N, C-alpha and C positions, 0 to 999 in steps of 0.2 A: 504493499500500499504506499501511497505518497507520504513523504515526511510531514510532520505537523507544520513545519514552516511553509511547505508548499501549499498545504491546505489553507493556512491562515492568509498567506499572500494572495491566493486566488480569491478567497472570500472578501478580503478587505479591498482588493481592486474592483470587485463587482459592486461593492457598496458605493464607490466613488463615481460609478457610471450613471449617467442620466437616462440611459436606455436607448434603444435604436429608434430611428425616426422613419426609415424607409420600410415598405411592406416586406422586402426581402430580409431586412434586419429583424423585423418583428417575428418572422417565421423562425429565424435562428434563435431569437430570444425565447420562443416557446419551448425550446429544448434545454433550457437551463436546468430543469429538474434532472435531466439525464446527466448533466455535467456535475452538479454538486451532489447528486445521489441521495439526498435525504428523503425525498418523497418519490423517487423514481421506481419504476417496476424493474428496470434493468439492475441486476444485483451487482455485477462486476463492471466497474467503470474502465474506460480506456486506459487510465493511468494506473490501474491496479493489476496485480499479478494473478493471472487466471490459475496458474499451478497452485499458488498459495490458497486461493479461494477453494479450489477443488479438494485439496488436502484437508482444510479446515471444515468444509461442508461434509466430507465423507466421514470424518471422525465423529461429528455430532450426530449425523444420520445413523451411523452404525451403532452408536451408544444407545439410541432409542429403539433399536431392534424392530423396525417395521417389516411386516411379512406380506402385506398386500399392496397393490397400487395406491389405494387411498391412504393407507397408513404411511406409505413413502411420501405421498404428497404433503401430508401434515408435518412429517419429520423434516422434509426439505424446507417448508415454511419456517420452522423453528431455526434451522441453520442459517437461512437467508436473513431472517430478522436479527439474529445475533451478529452476523457480519455487518449489517447496517448500524447496529448499536455500537459496535467497536469502531466503526468509521466516525460516528458522531463524536465519540470520546476522543478520537484522534484530532478531529476538527477543534474541539474545545481546548485540548492541550496545545494545539498549534496556535490558537488565538492568544493564549497566555504566553507562549514562548515567543511569538512574534512581537509582543508588546515590549520585550527587552530591547528590540532594535528600533523602536519608535519613541515618540515623545514621552509615552508613559514610563519608559525605562531610562530616560535621559536625566538622571540625577545621581548624586553621590550619597552613599549611606555608610555607616560605620561597619556594618557587617553584611556579607553577601546574602545571608538569610533574611535580613531586614530589607535589603534591596529587592529581593525576589517576592517577598510578601507584599510590599508596597506596590510593586509593579503589577502584580496580579490584581490587587485591589483597584488600581487605576484602570486596568483593562476591563474589569467588571463594570466599573462605573461608566466608562466611555462607551462600552458596547453592551450595555445591560440587556437591551432588547434582543440582541443576537444570541446572548446566552439563554434568555428565556425561550427563544424559538427552538434552540437546540434541545432544551429540556422537554418542550412540548412534543417534538418529533420523537425523542427517546421514549417518552411515556406512551405514545401511540404504538410504537414498535413493541414495547413490553406487553401492552394489552393484546396486541395481535398474536404475539408469541405465546402468551398465557392461554388464549382461546384455542390456538393450534394444539398445544399440549393437552388441553382438556379433551378436545375431540379425538386426539390420537389415543389417549388413555381409554376413552369410551369405546373406540373401535377395538382396541386390543383386548379389553375386558370381555366384550361380546364375543370376539373370536375365541378366546380361551374357554369361555363358558360353553360356547357351541361345540368346541372340540371335546370337552369333557362329557357333555350330554351324548354326543354321537358315539364317543368311544365306550361309554357305559352301555349303550344299547348294543353296540357291536360285540363287546365282551360277553354280554348275556346271550346273544344269539349264537356266538361261537361256542360258548360252554354248553348250550343246549344241544348243538350238533355233535359236540364232543361226547356228551352223555349218550347219545344214540350210536356212537362209534362211527360217525360220518364226518368227512372233511367239511370245512366251512368256506364258502366263497362269498365274500362281503359285497361283490359287485351287484348281484341281483337285488340286494336290499338298499342299494343306493349309496353305499359307503365308498369313499375314495381311498380308504386305507387297505393296504395289503394284509393278507392273513397273518404273515409273519409279524407285521407291526402291531396287529391286535394281540397276538400271542405275547409279544414282548411287553406290551403295556400291561397286560393281565399279570404276567409274572412279576414285573416290577412293583405293581400295586400290592400283590400278594406278599412279597418279601418285605416291603415297607411296613405292611400291617403287622407281620410277625415281629419285625424289629421294634415297633412301637409297643406291642404287647409284652415284649421281653424287656421293656424299659431301656432299650438300646444298650443292653448288656450283651457283649459279644458272645460270652460262653452260653448264655441262655438262648441267644438268637441261633447260634449254630446247632444247638440241640433241637430247637423247635423246627428249624428249617431242614434238618436232615430227613 
């Protein structure tokens, strides 16, 4: 991503502009949202590193463990919003850093920490509305991300519940056929699970139940499972 100073310089230069007057210039001006990226739908700006975004995005999406196209959509929304939030924070840091090279930082102080604090204070005072706007943008992104996480969690919960219900039915039907001495084919019953998967799930649940009944005592478990 661009350095904080680059962000701050671009933003402050834009503030000094009176805006385009020609129709062609106004069309270009309508694309400002794409350039500063705070409200744009384009996630990665021309000045940003696509490889860095992809690595960042993949790590977040993978951590949310989406299993369906819709789950992946919400997970990607979370990643994209966090990328934009990080950009906003870089803009804010850049505005504070750039103040050291402007009038706000043009004074002497007894200690560097004092100089830094007073410079930041002057930057907030001189560009208070810009900082407010950044805060508003960030709050919107946080709300959007929170809603995406809520919907993702809802979808994943429903998927897990549906899997458990279907697997319970499949195990019961499989055990019924096993009782009759017959092989079980889950396909005619509408299950997408293979017979081996159903058998594995049944055995895993059975062994977990034995372990719980044995108080997770290995000696007792091995005796009961034998």
